[in-house]
C-alpha positions as CSV (number, residue, x, y, z in Angstrom):
1,X,0.1,44.4,77.1
2,X,1.9,47.2,79.1
3,X,0.1,51.0,77.8
4,X,3.6,52.5,77.9
5,X,5.6,49.2,76.3
6,X,5.9,50.6,72.5
7,X,8.9,50.4,70.2
8,X,10.9,53.5,70.7
9,X,12.1,54.2,66.8
10,X,15.9,55.4,66.2
11,X,15.5,57.0,63.1
12,X,13.3,59.5,62.3
13,X,10.9,59.1,59.7
14,X,9.0,61.8,57.7
15,X,5.5,61.5,55.7
16,X,4.9,63.6,52.4
17,X,1.7,63.7,50.8
18,X,1.7,63.4,47.5
19,X,-0.9,63.1,44.9
20,X,-0.3,60.2,42.4
21,X,-3.6,58.9,40.1
22,X,-6.2,60.0,42.3
23,X,-4.4,58.5,45.1
24,X,-3.9,61.0,48.0
25,X,-0.3,59.2,49.1
26,X,1.1,59.4,52.5
27,X,5.1,58.2,51.6
28,X,7.1,57.8,54.9
29,X,10.9,58.6,54.5
30,X,13.5,58.1,56.1
31,X,16.9,59.3,55.8
32,X,19.2,62.4,53.2
33,X,17.5,62.4,50.0
34,X,21.3,62.4,48.9
35,X,22.0,59.3,49.8
36,X,21.1,56.2,47.7
37,X,17.4,55.2,47.3
38,X,15.7,52.1,48.3
39,X,11.9,52.1,47.6
40,X,9.9,49.8,50.0
41,X,6.5,48.1,49.2
42,X,4.4,46.7,51.6
43,X,2.2,43.8,51.7
44,X,-2.2,43.6,52.0
45,X,-3.3,45.0,55.6
46,X,0.1,46.4,56.3
47,X,1.5,50.3,55.8
48,X,4.9,51.6,54.3
49,X,5.6,52.7,58.6
50,X,6.1,49.4,59.9
51,X,9.3,48.8,58.1
52,X,10.9,51.1,60.5
53,X,12.5,48.1,62.6
54,X,14.2,47.6,59.1
55,X,15.3,50.9,58.9
56,X,16.6,51.3,62.4
57,X,18.7,48.2,61.9
58,X,20.6,49.3,58.5
59,X,23.9,50.2,58.9
60,X,24.7,52.5,56.2
61,X,22.9,55.5,55.1
62,X,19.6,55.1,52.5
63,X,16.9,57.2,51.4
64,X,13.8,54.7,52.1
65,X,10.8,55.6,51.0
66,X,7.8,53.3,51.7
67,X,4.4,54.4,50.5
68,X,1.0,53.1,52.1
69,X,-0.3,52.0,49.3
70,X,-3.8,53.1,47.8
71,X,-6.8,52.2,50.2
72,X,-3.8,51.2,53.4
73,X,-2.7,53.5,56.0
74,X,-2.4,56.7,55.4
75,X,-3.2,56.8,51.5
76,X,-7.0,57.1,50.9
77,X,-9.1,57.1,47.7
78,X,-12.5,57.9,46.9
79,X,-13.3,54.5,44.6
80,X,-15.3,51.3,44.7
81,X,-13.0,48.9,44.0
82,X,-9.6,47.7,43.9
83,X,-7.7,46.5,40.6
84,X,-4.5,45.2,40.6
85,X,-3.0,46.9,38.0
86,X,-3.1,50.8,39.4
87,X,-0.2,49.5,41.7
88,X,1.7,49.1,39.5
89,X,0.5,52.6,37.5
90,X,0.7,54.0,41.2
91,X,4.0,52.6,41.6
92,X,5.1,54.4,38.1
93,X,4.2,57.4,39.1
94,X,5.5,57.5,42.5
95,X,8.9,56.7,40.8
96,X,8.1,59.5,38.4
97,X,8.9,61.4,41.6
98,X,11.4,60.1,43.6
99,X,13.9,58.7,40.4
100,X,12.4,59.6,37.3
101,X,16.2,59.4,35.6
102,X,17.7,56.3,37.1
103,X,16.7,53.0,37.5
104,X,15.2,52.2,41.2
105,X,15.7,49.7,43.7
106,X,12.3,48.0,45.1
107,X,12.6,46.1,48.1
108,X,8.8,44.5,48.2
109,X,7.1,42.2,50.9
110,X,4.3,39.8,49.4
111,X,1.8,41.9,48.0
112,X,4.2,44.2,47.4
113,X,7.0,41.9,46.2
114,X,4.2,40.9,43.5
115,X,3.5,44.2,42.1
116,X,7.2,44.8,41.8
117,X,7.9,41.6,39.7
118,X,5.1,42.7,37.8
119,X,6.4,45.9,37.4
120,X,9.9,45.1,37.1
121,X,9.0,42.7,34.1
122,X,6.8,44.9,32.5
123,X,9.2,48.0,32.8
124,X,12.9,46.8,33.1
125,X,14.6,49.7,32.1
126,X,13.4,51.3,35.2
127,X,14.5,48.8,38.1
128,X,18.5,47.8,38.9
129,X,17.9,45.9,41.5
130,X,15.0,44.6,43.5
131,X,15.0,42.2,46.9
132,X,11.6,40.1,46.8
133,X,10.3,39.0,50.2
134,X,7.5,36.3,50.0
135,X,5.8,37.7,47.0
136,X,6.6,34.7,44.7
137,X,2.5,34.5,43.0
138,X,-0.3,32.7,43.6
139,X,-1.8,29.0,42.3
140,X,-2.9,29.4,39.1
141,X,-6.9,29.5,38.9
142,X,-9.3,27.3,37.5
143,X,-11.3,29.0,34.1
144,X,-14.2,27.3,34.8
145,X,-14.6,29.6,38.4
146,X,-15.1,32.7,36.2
147,X,-19.0,31.9,36.5
148,X,-19.1,31.7,40.6
149,X,-16.5,34.5,40.8
150,X,-18.7,37.3,38.4
151,X,-21.8,36.3,40.9
152,X,-19.7,36.4,44.1
153,X,-18.1,40.2,43.2
154,X,-21.8,41.4,41.6
155,X,-23.2,39.6,44.8
156,X,-20.9,41.2,47.0
157,X,-21.3,43.4,50.4
158,X,-18.6,45.4,51.8
159,X,-17.0,42.9,54.9
160,X,-15.6,44.8,57.8
161,X,-12.3,45.0,59.2
162,X,-12.6,43.6,62.7
163,X,-12.8,46.2,65.6
164,X,-10.7,46.1,69.0
165,X,-11.3,47.8,72.1
166,X,-7.7,49.3,72.6
167,X,-4.6,49.0,70.7
168,X,-3.7,46.9,73.5
169,X,-5.9,44.0,72.5
170,X,-4.7,44.7,68.6
171,X,-1.3,44.6,70.0
172,X,-1.6,41.2,71.1
173,X,-3.2,39.7,68.3
174,X,-0.5,41.2,66.0
175,X,1.5,39.8,68.8
176,X,0.2,36.5,68.8
177,X,0.4,35.7,64.8
178,X,3.6,37.1,65.0
179,X,5.3,35.2,67.8
180,X,9.2,36.2,67.5
181,X,7.8,39.4,67.2
182,X,8.8,41.7,70.8
183,X,5.6,43.0,72.4
184,X,7.3,46.9,71.8
185,X,7.2,46.0,68.1
186,X,3.7,44.8,68.3
187,X,2.5,47.6,70.0
188,X,3.9,50.0,67.4
189,X,2.3,48.2,64.8
190,X,-0.7,48.2,66.4
191,X,-0.8,52.3,66.5
192,X,0.7,52.4,62.9
193,X,-2.4,50.0,61.9
194,X,-5.0,51.6,63.1
195,X,-6.5,55.0,64.7
196,X,-9.0,55.3,67.9
197,X,-12.2,57.0,66.9
198,X,-14.1,59.1,69.1
199,X,-15.8,56.6,70.7
200,X,-12.8,54.7,71.8
201,X,-13.0,52.3,69.4
202,X,-9.7,51.2,67.4
203,X,-9.9,50.4,63.9
204,X,-8.0,49.8,61.3
205,X,-6.8,52.0,58.6
206,X,-7.4,50.3,55.6
207,X,-10.9,50.7,53.4
208,X,-12.9,47.6,53.8
209,X,-13.5,47.6,50.0
210,X,-9.8,45.7,50.1
211,X,-11.5,42.8,51.4
212,X,-14.3,42.5,48.3
213,X,-13.8,39.3,46.0
214,X,-11.7,39.7,42.6
215,X,-13.6,39.3,39.7
216,X,-10.6,38.7,37.3
217,X,-9.0,35.4,38.1
218,X,-5.6,35.1,38.6
219,X,-3.7,33.7,35.7
220,X,0.4,32.5,37.0
221,X,1.5,32.2,33.1
222,X,0.8,35.8,32.8
223,X,2.8,36.4,36.2
224,X,5.8,34.3,35.2
225,X,6.0,36.2,32.2
226,X,6.5,39.0,33.7
227,X,9.3,37.5,35.6
228,X,11.1,36.2,32.8
229,X,11.0,39.6,31.0
230,X,13.1,41.1,34.3
231,X,16.7,42.8,34.1
232,X,17.0,43.4,37.4
233,X,19.4,41.8,40.0
234,X,16.9,39.7,42.0
235,X,17.2,38.3,45.4
236,X,14.3,35.9,46.7
237,X,14.1,35.7,50.6
238,X,11.7,33.6,52.5
239,X,10.7,33.4,56.4
240,X,12.4,29.4,57.5
241,X,9.3,29.1,59.2
242,X,7.2,30.4,56.4
243,X,4.8,27.7,54.4
244,X,6.5,29.7,51.2
245,X,9.3,28.5,51.9
246,X,9.0,24.9,50.8
247,X,6.7,25.9,48.2
248,X,9.9,27.8,46.5
249,X,12.2,25.4,47.0
250,X,10.1,23.2,44.9
251,X,8.5,24.9,42.2
252,X,9.5,24.4,39.3
253,X,7.8,26.9,37.7
254,X,9.3,29.3,39.9
255,X,10.9,31.9,37.2
256,X,13.0,34.1,38.3
257,X,16.2,35.4,35.8
258,X,19.4,35.8,37.9
259,X,17.5,35.4,41.2
260,X,19.6,34.1,44.3
261,X,17.8,32.8,47.4
262,X,18.3,33.1,51.1
263,X,16.4,32.1,53.8
264,X,16.1,33.7,57.7
265,X,15.9,31.5,60.6
266,X,13.4,32.3,63.4
267,X,10.5,34.1,61.1
268,X,7.5,33.1,59.5
269,X,6.1,35.6,56.7
270,X,6.3,38.8,58.2
271,X,9.8,38.7,58.3
272,X,9.9,43.1,59.0
273,X,8.5,42.3,62.1
274,X,10.0,39.3,63.5
275,X,13.6,39.4,62.2
276,X,14.7,43.0,61.0
277,X,18.0,43.0,62.0
278,X,18.6,39.8,60.2
279,X,16.4,41.2,56.8
280,X,18.3,44.7,57.3
281,X,21.3,42.7,56.5
282,X,20.2,40.7,54.3
283,X,19.0,43.6,52.0
284,X,22.3,45.8,52.6
285,X,24.3,43.2,51.8
286,X,22.8,42.7,48.7
287,X,21.5,46.3,47.3
288,X,25.6,47.6,48.4
289,X,26.6,45.4,45.6
290,X,24.6,47.2,43.4
291,X,25.7,50.6,44.1
């Protein structure tokens, strides 16, 4: 992959530094603050800045904000572990700053969509519309696994993320995992996900403690209770080549009230990488109806 082959953004992005609940948040922003607000929540290991491809494809004027979650990208916090409910409380703090009076429009991907679904059920008055991109919960856990899980957490050691010899080698890996993605887009993502150290080694902008086992088992019934409490207009989006597409179509327990669903062709889990223009069209088509 040629060094110069890097995606050139169309729409300018700025980064705001914001203190939220002890986190030094980096919030990516596009557009004029007077335009309708879209709050984007990225997935595990990603950054808010990689929504760039989708933002560039939007045809209407939006004020898009996309925080880097705590311990990912350019957001930092001094902590020993990451507790999932903190994401919900962080989102509440972010909305208090960006949309203190009006219910917000959320777009979430993967982990970010799971945060959005729980938050929209817990705080339904704060969300007017939600686009859930591949964030439909996990398989239910077995209570008998609790002793083993607690032991794994107690005994766990830090698990380092992979390191790379160059941005090009990281970009090549990203492109390989997302076959419909352009090489230039993969190079852009590599530079957003990582930074080059003084020793020339490229390391991910992610706290390795995100990889520690979670001692608290996932209880799907609790997530479904939150989904049933959602009052926001909701759109479920899957990549036609994602393993979740069939799972969602055949999941009787996927209880999303007032939800529509759409598949996007030639895309797997990372739709914003592989089909940004199609995803932008779907998001806009849905959210414009909520203005």
